[in-house]
Backbone as CSV, one residue per row, in Angstrom:
resi,resn,N_x,N_y,N_z,CA_x,CA_y,CA_z,C_x,C_y,C_z
1,MET,38.236,97.621,82.439,37.289,96.561,82.682,36.961,96.393,84.263
2,ILE,35.802,96.366,84.577,35.301,96.243,85.935,35.473,94.785,86.356
3,ILE,36.145,94.563,87.565,36.334,93.237,88.015,35.631,93.141,89.382
4,ILE,34.795,92.224,89.629,34.100,91.979,90.809,34.611,90.691,91.552
5,TYR,35.175,90.803,92.654,35.755,89.676,93.392,34.679,88.727,93.755
6,LYS,34.696,87.417,93.466,33.754,86.407,93.865,34.446,85.447,94.664
7,ILE,33.656,84.478,95.309,34.207,83.373,96.091,35.096,82.483,95.184
8,LYS,34.806,82.398,93.931,35.624,81.436,93.011,37.004,82.147,92.771
9,ASP,37.182,83.321,93.099,38.534,84.025,92.970,39.470,83.624,94.155
10,ILE,38.862,82.905,95.192,39.556,82.624,96.291,40.177,81.172,96.109
11,PRO,41.408,80.833,96.569,41.953,79.506,96.426,40.963,78.409,96.916
12,ILE,40.809,77.362,96.137,39.763,76.420,96.526,39.837,75.938,98.004
13,SER,40.972,75.798,98.452,41.080,75.273,99.977,40.685,76.284,100.954
14,GLU,40.586,77.534,100.535,40.138,78.579,101.371,38.750,79.174,101.119
15,ARG,38.087,78.563,100.207,36.648,78.987,99.858,35.712,78.589,101.005
16,PRO,34.950,79.503,101.436,34.139,79.247,102.613,33.003,77.959,102.207
17,ARG,32.554,78.021,101.011,31.589,76.910,100.597,32.315,75.577,100.648
18,GLU,33.561,75.494,100.093,34.281,74.295,100.127,34.741,73.813,101.508
19,LYS,35.008,74.733,102.331,35.391,74.440,103.749,34.098,73.913,104.478
20,LEU,32.912,74.571,104.155,31.813,74.030,104.806,31.440,72.624,104.374
21,LYS,31.594,72.217,103.150,31.416,70.903,102.647,32.425,69.918,103.205
22,ASN,33.705,70.286,103.365,34.712,69.450,103.718,34.842,69.273,105.314
23,ILE,34.602,70.408,106.055,34.927,70.234,107.519,33.679,70.568,108.262
24,GLY,32.583,70.998,107.575,31.320,71.319,108.396,31.131,72.683,108.717
25,VAL,29.918,73.098,108.879,29.575,74.495,109.036,30.091,74.991,110.487
26,ASN,30.085,74.108,111.446,30.479,74.417,112.841,31.843,74.847,112.851
27,ASN,32.715,74.494,111.929,34.086,74.880,111.898,34.428,76.159,111.079
28,LEU,33.533,76.783,110.622,33.649,78.003,109.819,33.598,79.234,110.827
29,SER,34.421,80.226,110.491,34.336,81.502,111.265,33.124,82.201,110.920
30,ASP,32.818,83.235,111.773,31.671,84.127,111.482,31.733,84.763,110.113
31,SER,32.995,85.232,109.768,33.208,85.936,108.533,33.027,84.990,107.390
32,GLU,33.408,83.768,107.513,33.287,82.828,106.400,31.880,82.471,106.175
33,ILE,31.018,82.398,107.312,29.552,82.095,107.037,28.997,83.363,106.373
34,LEU,29.389,84.495,106.826,28.812,85.774,106.211,29.137,85.884,104.791
35,ALA,30.400,85.476,104.469,30.904,85.552,102.996,29.962,84.685,102.170
36,ILE,29.583,83.504,102.626,28.687,82.592,101.885,27.394,83.195,101.532
37,ILE,26.829,83.972,102.430,25.559,84.610,102.347,25.827,85.744,101.295
38,LEU,26.868,86.532,101.445,27.049,87.733,100.535,27.347,87.372,99.073
39,LYS,28.075,86.227,98.930,28.283,85.733,97.621,29.396,86.362,96.900
40,THR,29.335,87.770,96.766,30.368,88.527,95.950,30.848,89.662,96.716
41,GLY,32.132,90.086,96.359,32.707,91.276,96.942,32.558,92.507,96.140
42,THR,33.530,93.368,96.066,33.381,94.628,95.240,34.526,94.645,94.256
43,ILE,34.635,95.732,93.599,35.740,95.931,92.636,37.006,95.739,93.192
44,SER,37.239,96.257,94.402,38.467,96.352,95.050,38.623,95.421,96.191
45,LYS,37.557,94.665,96.538,37.595,93.948,97.755,37.070,92.473,97.625
46,SER,37.693,91.502,98.126,37.130,90.018,97.986,35.935,90.023,98.953
47,VAL,35.070,89.033,98.713,33.982,88.809,99.524,34.383,88.513,100.987
48,ASN,35.442,87.789,101.202,35.946,87.500,102.566,36.290,88.775,103.280
49,ASP,37.012,89.673,102.572,37.427,91.004,103.179,36.214,91.873,103.479
50,LEU,35.148,91.800,102.570,33.890,92.529,102.779,33.219,92.025,104.077
51,ALA,33.212,90.685,104.232,32.532,90.119,105.443,33.362,90.537,106.734
52,ILE,34.666,90.510,106.624,35.359,90.876,107.802,35.153,92.412,108.132
53,ASP,35.074,93.216,107.079,34.780,94.661,107.236,33.425,94.893,107.985
54,ILE,32.417,94.100,107.703,31.185,94.224,108.256,31.210,93.831,109.752
55,LEU,31.882,92.758,109.958,31.926,92.294,111.349,32.866,93.133,112.235
56,ASN,33.717,93.880,111.641,34.555,94.935,112.378,33.638,96.040,112.770
57,LYS,32.687,96.363,111.901,31.770,97.479,112.165,30.673,97.118,113.066
58,TYR,30.138,95.862,112.851,28.981,95.417,113.676,29.294,94.090,114.293
59,ASN,29.055,93.965,115.678,29.263,92.623,116.198,27.886,91.785,115.918
60,LEU,27.911,90.591,116.393,26.800,89.714,116.149,25.461,90.146,116.747
61,ASN,25.658,90.835,117.926,24.492,91.396,118.553,23.903,92.477,117.767
62,ASP,24.751,93.249,117.142,24.212,94.426,116.314,23.592,93.914,115.135
63,LEU,24.142,92.859,114.483,23.486,92.296,113.164,22.105,91.770,113.435
64,LYS,21.930,91.310,114.752,20.642,90.645,115.054,19.450,91.579,114.803
65,ASN,19.557,92.903,114.963,18.538,93.838,114.708,18.807,94.879,113.762
66,ILE,19.772,94.622,112.879,20.283,95.668,111.912,19.155,95.826,110.779
67,SER,19.070,96.982,110.266,18.063,97.266,109.222,18.673,97.239,107.788
68,ILE,17.810,97.132,106.774,18.230,97.140,105.478,18.800,98.570,105.219
69,ASN,18.367,99.588,105.692,18.950,100.885,105.391,20.385,101.002,105.956
70,GLU,20.516,100.555,107.190,21.919,100.543,107.761,22.896,99.776,106.943
71,LEU,22.540,98.517,106.451,23.464,97.651,105.741,23.697,98.296,104.414
72,SER,22.739,98.924,103.819,22.960,99.514,102.462,23.906,100.648,102.497
73,LYS,24.123,101.258,103.538,25.168,102.228,103.685,26.690,101.745,103.640
74,ILE,26.863,100.503,103.761,28.116,99.912,103.706,28.659,99.714,102.279
75,LYS,29.790,100.254,101.908,30.323,100.110,100.587,30.376,98.652,100.229
76,GLY,29.796,98.316,99.115,29.773,96.912,98.701,28.568,96.197,99.026
77,ILE,27.654,96.815,99.801,26.360,96.181,100.192,25.174,96.915,99.612
78,GLY,24.731,96.437,98.407,23.588,97.107,97.864,22.213,96.620,98.509
79,GLU,21.184,97.171,97.969,19.830,96.807,98.523,19.669,95.303,98.471
80,VAL,19.901,94.692,97.387,19.624,93.257,97.289,20.401,92.411,98.288
81,LYS,21.705,92.713,98.438,22.540,92.009,99.516,22.009,92.314,100.902
82,ALA,21.561,93.630,101.113,21.068,93.993,102.461,19.752,93.068,102.752
83,ILE,18.957,93.009,101.801,17.656,92.315,101.910,17.926,90.821,102.228
84,GLU,18.869,90.270,101.445,19.126,88.845,101.589,19.673,88.587,103.021
85,LEU,20.603,89.429,103.380,21.251,89.268,104.790,20.310,89.441,105.855
86,VAL,19.406,90.328,105.784,18.304,90.576,106.815,17.432,89.396,106.895
87,ALA,17.147,88.893,105.748,16.182,87.723,105.736,16.940,86.447,106.326
88,SER,18.214,86.315,106.054,18.943,85.182,106.703,18.937,85.303,108.148
89,ILE,19.212,86.446,108.605,19.277,86.643,110.016,17.928,86.393,110.750
90,GLU,16.849,86.981,110.124,15.545,86.650,110.674,15.171,85.173,110.587
91,LEU,15.567,84.495,109.676,15.267,83.019,109.594,16.082,82.312,110.717
92,GLY,17.250,82.711,110.860,18.032,82.076,112.103,17.355,82.403,113.379
93,LYS,16.805,83.593,113.601,16.233,83.986,114.797,14.976,83.160,115.023
94,ARG,14.254,82.971,113.968,12.975,82.177,114.049,13.189,80.698,114.288
95,ILE,14.270,80.136,113.736,14.623,78.772,114.030,15.041,78.563,115.538
96,PHE,15.833,79.572,115.965,16.265,79.520,117.355,15.124,79.639,118.292
97,LEU,14.196,80.602,118.032,13.063,80.732,118.910,12.133,79.606,118.915
98,ASN,11.935,79.012,117.781,11.007,77.819,117.679,11.641,76.697,118.422
99,LYS,12.946,76.512,118.351,13.571,75.343,119.081,13.467,75.568,120.565
100,ASN,13.555,76.776,120.960,13.517,77.117,122.431,12.107,77.217,123.015
101,ASN,11.229,77.467,122.157,9.829,77.588,122.641,9.071,76.326,122.833
102,LYS,9.511,75.304,122.188,8.741,74.080,122.110,8.425,73.383,123.457
103,LEU,7.121,73.457,123.855,6.554,72.851,125.108,7.457,73.326,126.269
104,LYS,7.840,74.539,126.392,8.641,75.092,127.535,7.522,75.577,128.539
105,LYS,7.469,75.042,129.734,6.537,75.527,130.758,7.189,76.659,131.556
106,LEU,6.481,77.785,131.491,6.966,78.984,132.214,5.809,79.472,133.150
107,VAL,6.065,79.376,134.474,4.907,79.560,135.426,4.937,80.846,136.173
108,ASN,5.986,81.612,136.025,6.112,82.865,136.788,6.913,83.880,136.011
109,ALA,6.866,85.162,136.514,7.522,86.176,135.831,9.097,86.034,135.845
110,LYS,9.615,85.482,136.809,11.107,85.325,136.889,11.521,84.233,135.855
111,ASP,10.790,83.152,135.682,11.067,82.226,134.707,10.975,82.833,133.255
112,ILE,9.982,83.646,133.109,9.747,84.160,131.752,10.955,85.217,131.424
113,TRP,11.221,85.933,132.470,12.352,86.965,132.220,13.691,86.308,131.959
114,GLU,13.927,85.237,132.705,15.236,84.476,132.460,15.259,83.874,131.165
115,ASP,14.101,83.393,130.701,14.015,82.775,129.383,14.090,83.736,128.233
116,SER,13.629,84.902,128.391,13.396,85.880,127.244,14.280,87.078,127.367
117,LYS,15.107,87.316,128.356,15.793,88.603,128.456,16.820,88.817,127.273
118,TYR,17.402,87.729,126.756,18.326,87.814,125.668,17.819,88.650,124.482
119,LEU,16.451,88.540,124.300,15.804,89.217,123.183,16.040,90.633,123.197
120,PHE,16.293,91.341,124.422,16.309,92.672,124.588,17.765,93.245,124.816
121,ASN,18.677,92.427,124.615,20.150,92.843,124.779,20.530,93.987,123.875
122,ASP,21.009,95.041,124.387,21.642,96.106,123.576,20.613,96.863,122.687
123,LEU,19.409,96.781,122.977,18.424,97.424,122.187,18.322,98.923,122.606
124,LYS,18.130,99.784,121.614,18.066,101.183,121.790,16.585,101.806,121.883
125,GLN,15.699,100.980,121.525,14.243,101.417,121.558,13.369,100.278,122.121
126,GLU,12.170,100.597,122.375,11.271,99.572,123.109,10.922,98.549,122.063
127,TYR,10.884,97.301,122.508,10.333,96.164,121.625,9.252,95.523,122.422
128,PHE,8.186,95.281,121.865,6.966,94.682,122.528,6.708,93.291,121.998
129,TYR,6.779,92.378,122.884,6.429,90.898,122.577,5.147,90.489,123.239
130,ALA,4.511,89.612,122.474,3.414,88.919,123.159,3.701,87.363,123.244
131,LEU,3.660,86.779,124.415,3.957,85.418,124.685,2.628,84.716,124.696
132,TYR,2.475,83.566,123.930,1.300,82.832,123.889,1.359,81.446,124.505
133,PHE,0.442,81.098,125.375,0.551,79.854,126.188,-0.691,78.987,125.956
134,ASN,-0.492,77.609,126.036,-1.625,76.776,125.992,-2.132,76.585,127.432
135,ASN,-3.122,75.661,127.536,-3.785,75.540,128.841,-3.007,74.831,129.927
136,LYS,-1.756,74.463,129.525,-0.812,73.867,130.575,0.227,74.887,130.935
137,GLN,0.109,76.119,130.396,1.109,77.188,130.676,2.400,76.891,130.051
138,GLU,2.279,76.146,128.862,3.538,75.911,127.977,3.531,76.913,126.894
139,LEU,4.658,77.486,126.625,4.793,78.526,125.638,4.760,77.930,124.273
140,ILE,3.786,78.450,123.477,3.643,77.955,122.105,4.091,78.967,121.034
141,GLU,4.177,80.118,121.379,4.884,81.151,120.433,5.167,82.414,121.132
142,ARG,6.187,83.156,120.771,6.721,84.404,121.223,6.665,85.240,119.940
143,LYS,6.010,86.302,119.938,5.856,87.141,118.734,6.209,88.588,119.017
144,LEU,7.141,89.127,118.189,7.434,90.532,118.286,6.315,91.298,117.479
145,LEU,5.658,92.137,118.169,4.541,92.883,117.431,4.798,94.300,117.221
146,PHE,5.619,94.988,118.012,5.800,96.329,117.806,7.245,96.861,118.227
147,MET,7.713,97.861,117.613,9.021,98.568,118.021,8.693,99.987,118.222
148,GLY,9.259,100.581,119.187,9.027,102.005,119.474,8.423,102.248,120.780
149,THR,8.009,103.375,121.052,7.405,103.788,122.379,6.114,103.006,122.454
150,ILE,5.914,102.313,123.595,4.696,101.565,123.955,3.496,102.456,124.278
151,ASN,2.494,102.665,123.548,1.303,103.377,123.963,0.218,102.865,123.333
152,ALA,-1.039,103.405,123.628,-2.251,102.887,123.136,-2.437,103.040,121.691
153,SER,-1.710,104.046,121.040,-1.783,104.264,119.661,-1.020,103.388,118.790
154,THR,0.067,102.833,119.417,1.044,102.014,118.533,0.683,100.491,118.865
155,VAL,0.287,100.162,120.088,0.119,98.730,120.374,-1.386,98.497,120.499
156,HIS,-1.971,98.005,119.355,-3.402,97.839,119.285,-3.812,96.427,119.767
157,PRO,-4.674,96.228,120.643,-5.052,94.863,121.120,-5.413,93.933,120.068
158,ARG,-5.940,94.565,118.875,-6.308,93.698,117.763,-5.242,92.728,117.317
159,GLU,-4.022,93.345,117.288,-2.941,92.569,116.715,-2.532,91.521,117.729
160,VAL,-2.644,91.860,119.017,-2.238,90.851,120.024,-3.216,89.657,120.029
161,PHE,-4.372,89.961,119.901,-5.430,88.889,120.008,-5.605,88.077,118.663
162,LYS,-5.268,88.839,117.534,-5.383,88.187,116.198,-4.288,86.962,116.255
163,GLU,-3.168,87.214,116.738,-2.055,86.231,116.776,-2.516,85.040,117.829
164,ALA,-3.144,85.474,118.940,-3.663,84.471,119.914,-4.658,83.515,119.315
165,TYR,-5.596,84.004,118.413,-6.486,83.089,117.804,-5.753,82.234,116.717
166,ARG,-4.740,82.786,116.077,-3.972,82.043,115.069,-3.390,80.742,115.651
167,VAL,-2.683,80.904,116.892,-1.967,79.856,117.530,-2.914,79.053,118.549
168,SER,-4.176,79.405,118.535,-5.053,78.733,119.597,-4.519,78.921,121.000
169,ALA,-4.174,80.132,121.352,-3.610,80.342,122.730,-4.703,80.395,123.784
170,SER,-4.422,79.912,124.952,-5.262,79.928,126.073,-5.057,81.159,127.005
171,SER,-3.855,81.760,126.823,-3.566,82.847,127.754,-2.400,83.633,127.063
172,ILE,-2.185,84.882,127.554,-1.222,85.743,126.942,-0.405,86.453,128.027
173,ILE,0.854,86.567,127.905,1.661,87.471,128.780,2.391,88.453,127.763
174,CYS,2.202,89.743,128.149,2.920,90.780,127.375,4.318,91.114,128.027
175,MET,5.196,91.597,127.157,6.542,91.848,127.603,7.178,92.971,126.781
176,HIS,7.740,93.895,127.389,8.527,94.901,126.644,9.654,95.437,127.585
177,ASN,10.579,96.078,126.775,11.747,96.671,127.562,11.699,98.111,127.749
178,HIS,12.460,98.545,128.769,12.772,99.908,128.948,14.260,100.219,128.664
179,PRO,14.667,100.644,127.534,16.139,100.769,127.271,16.874,101.622,128.281
180,SER,16.140,102.507,128.986,16.824,103.313,130.046,17.259,102.516,131.213
181,GLY,16.847,101.368,131.408,17.033,100.506,132.535,16.240,100.770,133.686
182,ASP,15.372,101.701,133.623,14.281,101.956,134.697,13.069,101.046,134.412
183,ILE,12.774,100.106,135.229,11.788,99.134,134.891,10.395,99.527,135.528
184,ASN,10.334,100.568,136.193,8.937,101.046,136.768,8.093,101.426,135.556
185,PRO,6.797,101.004,135.742,5.809,101.275,134.683,5.564,102.817,134.555
186,SER,5.442,103.305,133.278,5.033,104.610,133.083,3.478,104.664,133.229
187,ARG,2.970,105.874,133.215,1.473,106.104,133.102,0.930,105.342,131.875
188,GLU,1.584,105.502,130.755,1.076,104.821,129.522,1.114,103.383,129.617
189,ASP,2.186,102.808,130.334,2.233,101.353,130.495,1.079,100.865,131.262
190,ILE,0.723,101.607,132.400,-0.369,101.216,133.207,-1.632,101.272,132.451
191,ARG,-1.901,102.348,131.720,-3.142,102.502,130.818,-3.228,101.355,129.885
192,PHE,-2.117,101.086,129.144,-2.162,100.111,128.234,-2.378,98.646,128.855
193,THR,-1.834,98.374,129.957,-2.061,97.144,130.635,-3.449,96.963,131.050
194,ASP,-4.052,97.967,131.617,-5.461,97.936,132.028,-6.337,97.704,130.806
195,ASN,-6.047,98.275,129.644,-6.846,98.114,128.425,-6.656,96.750,127.866
196,ILE,-5.517,96.187,127.912,-5.317,94.824,127.309,-5.828,93.723,128.147
197,VAL,-5.752,93.998,129.426,-6.310,92.982,130.374,-7.794,92.934,130.245
198,LYS,-8.498,94.020,130.212,-9.896,94.117,129.906,-10.365,93.465,128.618
199,THR,-9.586,93.722,127.576,-9.814,93.122,126.325,-9.771,91.657,126.385
200,GLY,-8.731,91.137,127.175,-8.561,89.722,127.328,-9.793,89.051,127.913
201,TYR,-10.387,89.675,128.970,-11.558,89.216,129.540,-12.757,89.028,128.512
202,ILE,-12.858,90.149,127.737,-13.904,90.097,126.682,-13.685,89.015,125.671
203,GLN,-12.410,88.731,125.269,-12.072,87.875,124.182,-12.026,86.472,124.717
204,GLY,-12.052,86.278,126.013,-11.964,84.936,126.562,-10.568,84.370,126.533
205,ILE,-9.560,85.262,126.384,-8.114,84.881,126.421,-7.393,85.774,127.353
206,PRO,-7.329,85.314,128.654,-6.806,86.226,129.642,-5.384,86.664,129.460
207,VAL,-5.123,87.923,129.741,-3.703,88.388,129.795,-3.231,88.311,131.215
208,LEU,-2.320,87.395,131.469,-1.918,86.970,132.814,-0.945,87.971,133.463
209,ASP,-0.169,88.632,132.619,0.884,89.492,133.177,1.398,90.415,132.136
210,HIS,2.015,91.583,132.508,2.801,92.359,131.620,4.061,92.630,132.285
211,ILE,5.156,92.235,131.628,6.470,92.160,132.245,7.347,93.301,131.513
212,ILE,7.874,94.331,132.328,8.853,95.252,131.823,10.150,94.810,132.212
213,VAL,11.088,94.802,131.196,12.437,94.268,131.493,13.519,95.242,131.210
214,SER,14.580,95.048,131.881,15.958,95.592,131.400,16.849,94.485,131.315
215,GLU,18.139,94.729,131.169,19.085,93.678,130.967,19.355,92.893,132.321
216,SER,19.039,93.638,133.442,19.466,93.143,134.724,18.330,92.862,135.670
217,SER,17.080,93.291,135.307,15.928,93.099,136.154,14.664,93.224,135.415
218,TYR,13.533,92.993,136.172,12.175,93.044,135.539,11.106,93.548,136.575
219,TYR,10.065,94.007,136.021,8.901,94.391,136.740,7.683,93.604,136.242
220,SER,7.024,92.931,137.137,5.809,92.179,136.862,4.553,92.906,137.352
221,PHE,3.649,93.222,136.474,2.412,93.816,136.953,1.635,92.819,137.884
222,TYR,1.649,91.535,137.525,0.980,90.579,138.403,1.570,90.405,139.785
223,ASP,2.926,90.322,139.826,3.599,90.243,141.099,3.376,91.472,142.009
224,ASN,3.134,92.581,141.325,2.936,93.783,142.100,1.459,94.212,142.335
225,ASN,0.656,93.144,142.112,-0.848,93.277,142.321,-1.426,94.386,141.413
226,MET,-0.842,94.537,140.262,-1.395,95.537,139.326,-2.420,94.903,138.306
227,ILE,-2.450,93.488,138.388,-3.399,92.796,137.530,-4.107,91.778,138.521
228,ASN,-5.423,91.763,138.429,-6.243,90.826,139.255,-6.923,89.803,138.310
229,ILE,-6.455,88.502,138.557,-6.901,87.515,137.545,-7.962,86.598,138.331
């Protein structure tokens, strides 16, 4: 007979859901919160042990950008569990970003880097964000648009400006990382920036800056007189 360990197999006092109700979510460990999302364990492992195994393999920073394919390789995590976990992580990220973006005034590249650099921690590939501002230079949305090498074939201005119209943005600042740590713009970065700035003029939504970041520093096209506004 196949036995699948579930949360109900754990003593009531130790069940994460009961603990959440009795003492509050802030008092739960990371593994207990993860166990609630996972719901069930495996034939040979309780859901709590499965959650601990995952956190031993991946820290919270790793989970922030983990893929369905990576999760599905873990014994006890099928495709459905992987999808549910990735969706839960994404929802948490969106709630956090929404809370931090609300009417936040960012007036220069240093402010923007300080506010956004956490998005690029421990990334192994390039991530491209567009930051959308109202006419008071208040951040109204930060949108991840592309992952991978930034070039004209992967980052199409259409996607950047489609989102700008959706949120009624008055201006845009582009931002992406160089995982190598070298923040100097490549030839493709320069070509892309020139293209997106010209498109901004045509669309009536100026691109004020393009910021290249690493975990410890940044390069601003505007500060280096590579953009004339």
